[in-house]
N, C-alpha and C positions, 0 to 999 in steps of 0.2 A: 734269440742270438747271444752266443758266449763269445767273448774275446776282448782285446784292448785296442783302444783307438787313441792315436796321438793327434791332439788339436793345437794348432797354433793360435792361441787365444788372442783375439784383437783387443786394442786399447778401449778403455771406457766401458767395459761390461765386466760384471763379476764372474767368478768362477762358477757360481751357482747358476748364473744365467746361461752359460755355456752347456752345463750339465743338463738343465731343463730343456733347452733348444735341441740338443742332441737326442736326448731321451724321447722328445716329442716326434723328431724326425724318423727315429728308428722304432717308435710305438713301443718303448718299454720304460718301466718305472724302476727297474733293477739296474741301476747305473750310479756311479760315484766316481769322484776324482781323488787324486793322491797327493795333493798339496796346494794350498790356496795360493792364487795370485791376486794381489791387489788390482782393483779396476784400472789403475793407471798403468800396469804392467802388462807385457805381451809375452809370447812365447810358449814353451811347451807345457801343455797340461795333459796329464795322462788320465784317460777314462777307462774305467773297468766296467764291463757290462755282463749281465747275466751271472753265471756261476763264477765269473772271474772277479766279482765284487769281493770274494774272500781273499784276494790278493792285495787289496788297498792298504792294509797295514804294513805289508811286506814293501811294497813298492814306494810307500810314504817315507820309509826309513832310508832310501837311497840318497846319496849326496848329490847336490844340485849345482849347476854352473850357471852363473848370471854374467850379463854385461850391463853395467849401471853407469848412467851419466849423472853427474853431480854439478849442482849449482853453486858456486862458492860466494859467500857473503850473505846469504839468506837462511834464516832459521825459522821454521814454522812449528805450529803445535802437533801436526801430524807427521813431521820429519820428512815430508815430501811437499812438492809445489802446490798440491791440491789444499793445503791447509791454511790456517790464518797466519799471517806474517807477523812474527815475534820480533824479528831483527833484521835489518837490510842495510849493508854496508858495501861501499866499493873497496874491494881488496884484491890484490893479485896473490897467487900462491907461488912459492918457489918450487921447482921441480924437484930437486934433489931432497928437500925436506919433506914432500909428498911422498916420494918413493920410500923414504924412510919410516914414515908414519905407516905407510901401507904394510910394509914388511913387518912391522912390529906386531902386527896383528896375527901373523901366521901362528898356528897352533890352537890350543884351547884358551878360552876366556870366559868369564861370567858376563853374560849380556842382558842388560835390562829390557824387559818386553815392553814395546810401546803401548802408551795409553790408549791410542786408537788401534785397537787390536780385539779380536774375539776371544781372547783368553779369559776365563771366567775366574772370578775371585768371589768366595763367598756366594756362589750361584748367580753372580751377575757378570756380563761382559764387561770388559774394561772400558770400551768406548761409551758404554751407558753412563759410567762414572764421569767420564769426560764431558758427555754432553749435559750432564745434569751439575757440572761444575763441583763435583764431589772429590775431596782430597783421599787419595789411596797410595798405599805403598806399593810401588811397582815390584813384581817378582823378578828375580834374576834366574837365568838358565845357562848352564854350561853348553857352549857351542864350540865348533872347531872350524877354523879357517884353514883349509887344506892347501889353498894356492890362491896368490892375489897378485895382480899384474896390471900396472899402469899401461893404458893403450894410447891414450892421447890427452894433451892438456892444451887449452886455448883459451886465454884471457881469463873470464871468470867461470870456466867449466873445465872439467877433466872426466875421462871415461875410463873404467878399469874393468877387468874380468876377474871374477872370483869363484872359487869352488868351495862349498860350505856344507856342513852336516845338516840333517835334519832340525828344523826349528829355528834356523839362523833367520833374524829379520835384516835385510839388507838396508833398510831405512835406518835401523838403530845402529848398524855397522858404520854407515856413512856420519851419522851423528857422533859416534865415538871417534871417528877419524878426525873430526872437526874439533871435538873436546881435546884431542891430543895435541893439535896444532893451534888451539886457542883461537880458531876461525870458525864463524858460523857457516853451516852449509846443510844443504837438503838434497833429496833425491828428486832429479828431474825426469828421468827415464829409467826403465828397468825391463830388460828382456832375459827370460829363462832360456838357455840355449841348450840345456841338457839336463836330465834327470837319470841317474844311473847311466844305462846305455842308450836311453831314448833321446834322439837328437831333433833339433828344431828343423833341419833339412827333411827329415823323414815325416814331419807332422803334416796334418790335414788341415785345410781351411774350413770354415763353416759351409762356404759355397761349395767346396768338394763334396762334403756330406749331403747338402741339399740336391746336389746333381748325381747323387750316387756313384761317385767317383773316388772313393775313399779306400784306404787300406785298413784291414782289420787284422790284428795280430793274434796269434795262437800263443798258448803258454810256452810251447817248444821253441818259439821265436825269441822269447824274452829271458828265459831262465836257462842258465847253463849247467843244471844238474844232470848227472847220468840218467839215462832213460831204460827202464826195463820193460820189455813187453811180457805181459801176462800170457803164459802159454800152458796152464794147466788148471784145473778145475779147483784144486785145493788153494793155490795162491789167489785165484780170482775171488773165492769165497771168503779168504781171509782179508783181502784188502777191501772188497765192498761191504763187509762187516765191521771195518775198522779196527781189526785185530792187532795186537802187538806181535810182531814177527822176528825171527832171527835175522841177523844182519850177516848175509853171505855175500855182501857186495862191496866191502872194503871202502865205503863211501858214508859220510856222515848224513847226507841229504839224497833221497832217491826219488825219481819221478816214476810212477807206474802207468802203463799204456795198455789199453784194452780197445781192440778194433780201430787202431790208429788215433785214438783219443786219450789224453791224459785223463785219468779219473782220480789220481791222488798223489799227493807229496807227502813222503814220510821222511822223518828224521831220527837221529839217535835218541834212545830212551835213556833219560837222566839216570833212572834207578838200575839200569843194566845196559852198559854200553855195548854189550853183544847183540842187543835187539834194536829193533826199529819201532816207532810208534807214529800214528797218523799226525800229520802237521796240516795239511789242507786237503779237503775232500771235495771233488767235483761231480759227484754222482747226481 
């Protein structure tokens, strides 16, 4: 089986649990996801299967949209409600100041990677340092907050929607919002509602997959690049052998189709922009 399945990840399971479960149901080991969701989080988890595992890095780079609920007054070591409580105070937040703080994060900023994460430093995952009570300088990464909007505020909680670049930690964003307001806060709930054009309303549940009532997407359903049907032996030979070819198509990226199946994606050759080179092969 080759294709892409959108799963609405349930709460309290890991992304790896979902991959293993779906792989077992579909009887395949060639399966991977395109962006980890914490166990506490729910929502869109894109699974690439078979030959389409070659698209993992491409889809991972897509922007993501989340809806997050924040608990105001509590700070934890994991930056969410699953962690050890470091501070807990009774405090209310002013709506105008909150909106101002949220808006201040629009654009790019250097975000500190949370200590409870799988990012590796010196060959060891950060959460391993945390569990061993080892001190480590946390790395920072440039992330982009493309859009952020307050949805609701009620007593000691608020909910916001945010669209972010690859590699953004919503837990860390919430902590940074708290630091800006000088108010402790942590993530209570998180739902990924979109990744690229993949929407939560189009996602399958694990039950759907167990009952064989799920949708599997083809590459043509997800990538909007021009499609060229291979109609001669010379072009077929070139594409199947991964040859660099002349760009006769006036596009930087082209998908080539043979017998109604996409067999390759080509992109502009950096050394000669009049030519195309293989980008992803699905033979």
